[in-house]
C-alpha positions as CSV (number, residue, x, y, z in Angstrom):
1,M,127.4,77.2,58.5
2,K,124.6,77.2,61.0
3,R,122.0,77.9,58.3
4,L,123.4,74.9,56.3
5,V,123.2,72.7,59.4
6,Y,119.5,73.6,59.9
7,C,118.7,73.0,56.3
8,I,120.1,69.5,56.7
9,L,118.3,69.2,60.0
10,S,114.9,69.9,58.3
11,L,115.6,66.9,56.0
12,L,117.1,64.4,58.4
13,M,116.0,65.1,61.9
14,L,113.4,62.9,63.5
15,A,111.6,65.5,65.5
16,C,109.3,65.0,68.5
17,T,106.1,65.2,66.4
18,D,103.2,63.0,65.3
19,E,104.7,62.7,61.8
20,I,107.4,60.2,62.4
21,P,109.0,58.9,59.2
22,M,109.4,55.1,59.0
23,V,112.1,53.9,56.6
24,N,112.7,50.2,56.6
25,L,113.7,49.6,60.2
26,G,112.2,53.0,61.1
27,V,115.5,54.3,62.3
28,D,117.6,56.4,59.9
29,E,121.4,56.5,59.4
30,V,122.0,60.1,60.6
31,Y,120.0,62.6,62.7
32,I,120.8,66.2,63.5
33,I,119.0,67.7,66.6
34,P,119.5,70.7,68.9
35,R,120.9,70.0,72.3
36,M,118.2,69.5,75.1
37,S,115.6,68.3,72.6
38,K,114.1,64.9,72.3
39,L,114.7,62.4,69.5
40,S,111.9,59.8,69.5
41,L,113.1,56.5,68.1
42,H,110.6,53.8,67.2
43,P,111.7,50.8,65.2
44,A,109.2,49.3,62.7
45,L,110.5,45.8,63.3
46,T,109.8,43.8,66.4
47,G,111.7,41.1,68.3
48,A,111.9,39.2,71.6
49,S,114.0,42.0,73.2
50,Y,115.9,45.2,72.4
51,S,119.2,46.9,73.2
52,W,119.9,50.6,72.6
53,K,123.5,51.8,73.1
54,V,125.0,55.2,73.1
55,D,128.8,55.3,72.5
56,G,128.9,51.6,73.3
57,E,127.0,51.8,76.6
58,E,123.6,50.2,76.9
59,V,121.0,52.9,77.8
60,S,117.6,51.1,77.3
61,T,116.1,47.7,76.7
62,A,112.7,49.0,75.7
63,R,111.4,48.9,72.1
64,D,111.1,52.7,71.9
65,Y,113.8,55.0,73.0
66,I,114.1,58.8,73.5
67,F,117.5,60.2,73.0
68,I,118.4,63.5,74.7
69,A,121.8,65.1,75.0
70,A,122.9,68.1,77.0
71,H,126.0,68.8,75.1
72,E,126.9,69.3,71.4
73,G,128.8,66.6,69.6
74,V,128.5,63.5,67.5
75,Y,127.0,60.5,69.3
76,S,127.3,56.9,68.0
77,L,124.1,54.9,68.6
78,S,123.1,51.3,67.9
79,L,120.0,49.2,68.1
80,D,120.0,45.5,68.5
81,I,116.7,43.7,67.9
82,I,117.3,40.4,69.7
83,D,115.2,37.6,68.2
84,S,115.9,33.9,67.4
85,T,114.5,34.1,63.9
86,T,115.1,37.7,62.7
87,P,117.8,39.4,64.7
88,Y,118.9,42.9,63.6
89,H,121.8,45.2,64.3
90,H,121.7,48.9,63.2
91,E,124.3,51.6,63.8
92,F,123.6,55.3,63.3
93,E,124.9,58.7,64.3
94,V,123.2,61.7,66.0
95,Y,124.7,65.2,65.5
96,V,123.8,67.4,68.4
97,V,124.1,71.1,67.6
98,H,123.5,74.3,69.4
99,E,120.0,75.6,69.3
100,E,119.3,78.3,66.7
101,V,117.5,80.5,69.3
102,E,119.1,80.5,72.7
103,Y,117.1,78.7,75.3
104,S,115.8,80.5,78.4
105,P,116.5,78.9,81.8
106,Y,113.1,80.2,83.1
107,I,109.4,79.2,82.8
108,E,108.1,79.7,79.3
109,N,104.5,78.6,79.7
110,V,101.9,77.7,82.4
111,Y,99.7,74.8,81.2
112,E,97.4,74.4,84.2
113,Y,96.3,76.5,87.1
114,C,93.9,74.7,89.4
115,P,94.1,76.4,92.9
116,A,92.2,75.2,95.9
117,P,90.2,77.9,97.8
118,G,92.3,80.3,99.8
119,Q,92.7,83.8,101.1
120,F,94.9,84.9,98.2
121,I,92.9,83.2,95.5
122,N,91.3,85.6,92.9
123,T,94.0,88.2,93.9
124,M,97.3,86.3,93.0
125,P,96.8,86.5,90.1
126,Q,94.0,89.1,90.0
127,Y,90.6,87.8,88.8
128,V,88.5,90.4,86.9
129,A,84.8,89.7,86.4
130,G,84.3,87.7,83.3
131,D,87.8,86.2,83.2
132,S,87.9,82.7,81.8
133,Y,90.2,79.8,82.7
134,G,92.3,80.8,79.7
135,D,92.5,84.4,81.0
136,M,93.8,83.1,84.3
137,L,96.4,80.8,82.6
138,R,97.6,83.8,80.7
139,K,97.9,85.9,83.9
140,C,99.9,83.0,85.6
141,T,102.2,82.9,82.6
142,E,102.7,86.6,82.7
143,S,103.5,86.4,86.5
144,L,105.9,83.5,86.3
145,S,107.6,83.6,83.0
146,G,111.2,84.8,82.8
147,T,112.1,86.9,85.8
148,N,108.8,88.6,86.3
149,D,108.7,87.2,89.9
150,V,105.0,87.9,90.6
151,L,103.5,85.6,93.3
152,V,101.0,83.0,92.3
153,S,99.1,81.4,95.1
154,L,97.9,77.7,95.0
155,G,95.4,77.9,97.9
156,G,94.8,75.1,100.4
157,F,95.8,71.4,100.1
158,G,96.0,70.1,96.6
159,G,95.8,73.4,94.7
160,Y,98.3,73.1,91.8
161,I,100.0,74.8,88.9
162,T,101.8,73.1,85.9
163,F,104.5,74.8,84.0
164,G,107.2,74.1,81.4
165,F,110.3,75.5,79.8
166,D,111.3,76.0,76.1
167,H,113.4,72.8,76.2
168,T,113.8,69.6,78.0
169,V,115.5,69.9,81.4
170,I,118.3,67.2,81.4
171,N,118.7,64.9,84.3
172,Q,122.5,65.4,84.9
173,A,123.9,62.6,87.1
174,G,124.8,63.8,90.6
175,E,123.6,67.3,90.0
176,K,120.6,69.4,91.1
177,D,118.6,70.1,87.9
178,F,116.1,72.8,88.5
179,R,115.1,75.3,91.2
180,I,111.8,76.9,92.3
181,W,111.4,80.3,94.1
182,G,108.7,81.0,96.6
183,N,108.1,83.5,99.4
184,S,109.2,81.5,102.5
185,F,111.2,83.2,105.2
186,Y,113.0,82.3,108.5
187,D,112.1,83.5,111.9
188,A,115.4,83.8,113.6
189,S,113.9,84.4,117.1
190,H,113.6,80.6,117.6
191,T,117.1,79.2,117.4
192,D,116.0,75.7,118.3
193,M,113.9,75.3,115.1
194,V,114.4,76.1,111.4
195,G,111.4,77.8,109.7
196,G,109.1,80.7,110.3
197,S,106.8,81.0,107.3
198,S,107.2,77.7,105.4
199,E,104.3,76.6,103.3
200,P,105.7,73.4,101.6
201,G,104.5,72.4,98.1
202,V,104.9,68.9,96.7
203,V,106.8,68.9,93.4
204,M,106.1,66.5,90.6
205,V,107.8,66.1,87.2
206,S,106.9,64.6,83.8
207,L,108.6,63.8,80.5
208,D,106.7,64.5,77.3
209,V,107.0,60.8,76.2
210,N,104.3,61.1,73.5
211,C,105.9,64.3,72.3
212,N,102.6,66.2,71.8
213,G,103.7,69.2,73.9
214,L,101.0,68.7,76.5
215,P,101.4,67.6,80.2
216,D,99.4,64.4,79.7
217,D,102.1,61.8,80.3
218,P,102.8,60.0,83.6
219,W,103.7,62.1,86.6
220,Y,106.3,61.3,89.3
221,E,106.6,62.8,92.7
222,I,109.9,64.3,93.9
223,A,110.4,62.3,97.1
224,G,111.4,65.0,99.6
225,S,112.6,64.5,103.1
226,E,109.1,63.7,104.5
227,Y,108.2,61.1,101.8
228,C,108.8,58.2,104.2
229,N,107.6,60.0,107.4
230,P,104.9,57.9,109.1
231,A,102.8,61.1,109.5
232,T,102.8,61.7,105.7
233,I,99.5,60.5,104.1
234,H,99.9,59.2,100.5
235,G,96.8,59.1,98.3
236,Y,95.0,61.7,100.5
237,S,92.0,63.4,98.8
238,I,89.8,66.4,99.7
239,I,86.6,67.9,98.3
240,Y,86.0,71.7,98.8
241,H,82.4,73.0,98.5
242,R,81.3,76.4,97.2
243,P,80.2,78.6,100.1
244,D,76.6,77.9,101.1
245,S,74.7,81.2,100.5
246,Q,72.3,80.2,103.3
247,R,75.0,79.6,106.0
248,E,74.9,81.4,109.3
249,I,77.8,84.0,109.4
250,V,79.6,83.3,112.7
251,K,82.7,85.3,113.8
252,D,85.3,84.3,116.3
253,A,85.8,86.2,119.6
254,S,88.9,88.0,118.4
255,G,87.1,89.4,115.4
256,N,90.0,88.3,113.1
257,L,88.0,85.5,111.6
258,T,84.8,86.9,110.1
259,D,83.2,83.8,108.8
260,L,84.1,80.6,110.6
261,Y,82.1,78.2,108.4
262,Y,82.9,79.9,105.1
263,I,84.1,76.9,102.9
264,M,83.3,73.4,103.9
265,W,85.7,70.5,103.1
266,E,85.7,66.8,103.6
267,D,88.6,64.4,103.1
268,S,89.4,60.8,102.6
269,Q,90.1,60.4,106.3
270,G,86.4,61.0,107.1
271,T,87.0,64.5,108.4
272,I,84.7,67.4,107.8
273,G,86.2,70.9,108.3
274,Y,85.9,74.5,107.3
275,M,88.2,77.1,105.8
276,P,87.2,80.4,107.6
277,K,87.4,83.8,106.0
278,N,89.5,86.5,107.8
279,K,89.2,90.2,108.0
280,F,92.4,90.8,106.1
281,H,91.1,89.3,102.8
282,N,87.5,90.1,101.9
283,Q,87.3,88.8,98.4
284,D,85.9,85.4,97.3
285,Y,88.2,82.5,98.3
286,Y,86.6,80.0,95.9
287,P,88.1,80.4,92.4
288,C,85.6,82.7,90.6
289,W,86.1,81.2,87.1
290,I,85.1,77.7,88.2
291,V,81.5,76.9,87.6
292,D,81.4,73.6,89.5
293,D,80.1,73.7,93.1
294,T,82.9,71.3,94.3
295,I,86.6,71.0,93.6
296,N,88.5,67.7,94.2
297,F,92.2,67.2,94.8
298,K,94.3,64.1,95.5
299,G,98.0,63.8,96.4
300,T,100.5,63.5,99.3
301,R,99.5,65.3,102.4
302,L,102.6,66.3,104.4
303,P,102.7,66.3,108.2
304,D,101.4,69.5,109.8
305,N,104.3,71.8,110.3
306,A,102.7,74.7,112.3
307,I,103.3,75.2,116.0
308,D,101.1,77.6,118.0
309,I,103.9,79.4,119.9
310,S,101.4,81.7,121.6
311,G,99.2,78.9,122.8
312,R,96.1,80.9,121.9
313,G,96.1,81.0,118.2
314,M,97.9,84.3,117.8
315,Y,101.3,83.3,116.6
316,Y,102.2,80.2,114.5
317,F,105.7,79.0,113.7
318,Q,105.8,76.9,110.5
319,R,108.7,74.5,110.6
320,A,110.7,74.0,107.4
321,F,111.1,70.4,106.2
322,A,114.7,69.4,105.5
323,W,114.6,69.4,101.6
324,G,112.6,68.6,98.5
325,Y,109.6,71.0,98.7
326,A,108.7,74.3,97.1
327,D,108.2,77.5,99.2
328,N,109.8,75.6,102.1
329,H,113.0,77.5,102.6
330,P,113.9,81.2,101.7
331,N,115.1,81.8,98.2
332,D,118.6,82.7,99.2
333,E,118.9,79.1,100.5
334,A,119.5,78.1,96.9
335,E,120.6,74.5,97.6
336,L,117.4,73.8,99.6
337,C,115.2,75.3,96.9
338,S,116.7,73.0,94.2
339,Y,115.8,69.6,93.0
340,D,117.4,66.5,91.5
341,I,115.2,64.8,88.9
342,S,116.7,61.5,90.2
343,W,114.6,62.0,93.3
344,A,111.5,61.2,91.3
345,V,109.5,58.1,92.3
346,N,106.4,56.4,90.9
347,E,103.1,55.8,92.7
348,Y,104.6,52.8,94.5
349,G,107.6,54.8,95.8
350,M,110.1,53.2,93.5
351,P,112.7,55.4,91.8
352,V,112.2,56.1,88.1
353,D,114.9,56.7,85.5
354,L,114.0,59.9,83.7
355,P,116.5,61.3,81.1
356,G,114.9,64.7,81.5
357,I,111.6,66.5,82.2
358,D,109.4,68.8,80.2
359,F,106.8,69.7,82.8
360,V,106.8,70.6,86.5
361,R,103.7,70.6,88.8
362,V,103.6,72.1,92.3
363,Y,100.7,71.6,94.7
364,T,100.1,72.7,98.3
365,G,101.1,69.8,100.5
366,E,99.5,70.9,103.8
367,N,95.9,70.9,105.0
368,Q,96.1,73.1,108.1
369,Y,94.7,76.4,109.3
370,C,96.8,78.8,111.4
371,G,94.2,81.1,113.0
372,W,94.2,84.6,111.7
373,I,97.3,83.8,109.5
374,G,94.9,81.6,107.5
375,E,95.4,78.4,105.6
376,T,98.8,77.1,104.7
377,S,99.1,77.8,100.9
378,T,102.1,77.3,98.7
379,E,103.1,80.3,96.6
380,I,105.7,80.4,93.8
381,T,107.3,83.2,91.8
382,R,109.9,81.6,89.4
383,A,111.6,78.4,88.3
384,A,114.8,77.8,86.4
385,D,116.8,75.0,84.7
386,L,120.0,75.1,86.7
387,H,122.2,73.8,83.9
388,I,121.4,76.9,81.8
389,Y,121.0,79.2,84.8
390,S,124.6,78.6,85.7
391,E,125.7,79.9,82.3
392,L,124.1,83.3,82.9
393,P,126.5,86.2,83.4
394,G,127.1,86.8,87.1
395,H,126.4,83.2,88.1
396,N,129.0,80.7,89.0
397,S,129.1,77.0,88.4
398,I,126.0,75.0,89.4
399,S,128.2,73.4,92.1
400,A,127.4,76.4,94.1
401,Y,123.8,75.2,94.4
402,R,124.5,71.6,95.5
């Protein structure tokens, strides 16, 4: 039966490809698609306005519509082209079936790895002389795909990674949709504060609207707890410079920082600073596969979260923000490491209505240096679609993570 369904599918399904069949209206009578996959609908006719309905409920007033369903079944859709001279009403059905090859809840592919300089760059993942950007992407995919759980570091502010799954992660109303693992941990010795080692990364999401399988569609920020904090700087930018080979090598008095003026940076606030090198990490901090002498990043800079408990640069406590950031709370705090796609906002801070997402981007949201501990740099190890993750043996309902 399944083989028959997919034979019909090959004939009838309007897939998310560049070859979109256009028959009269451009919308067929019947479609068959796997669950959690996109059906891109584009009518050939135009009108003054449009109304798409699913099972009688209006879901879009745009000309084009992407249908996605989390569950198997038969869905009744309709399109009304509203026009005073050529109105049009069309009804059709979409059969949503189970995928032929079971989806994985975990990362399938890393599409971009653009870290800022940092003390773990060129080691997580390991750079080998001669490695290209493609080699580093492959290493990131090997580290993060499935449950490999190998740390990947994003370096200082702005350094980012972009990854995706083998399906569209559905935006389920009222539910957390995906989760990201890092290496944050709590310091229980300070009961008046929550945190310890928290290196928060800003999370962004994107839907593959043009259906080309590439992360080149609009991006939206997951508005975490600090989004409206007056100390948060939106549209912050920074430029890192390759280390000057002629610089004077200056150490600090403790001997922990072996090169105080190692990597110079300048930001959109008019500040010039340096990322020192410490004695614990001797390799190059500037990504070795990058040929340019500068690296630029732009994004949301979160408020500094580090407190010098010692008062002399020897012990920093990094406060955890309430919610909405990667590598911010320990992994066993599942709810605080999970995200609702409905938290996404556009560049103006307005909520966006996304039916699902195909790509996730995480970037380091802090620009701060914590003495011998080094720069604050987000690290991640894994991500999962919680709607499938909850179906795995040994895992209870997703409600456990809300």
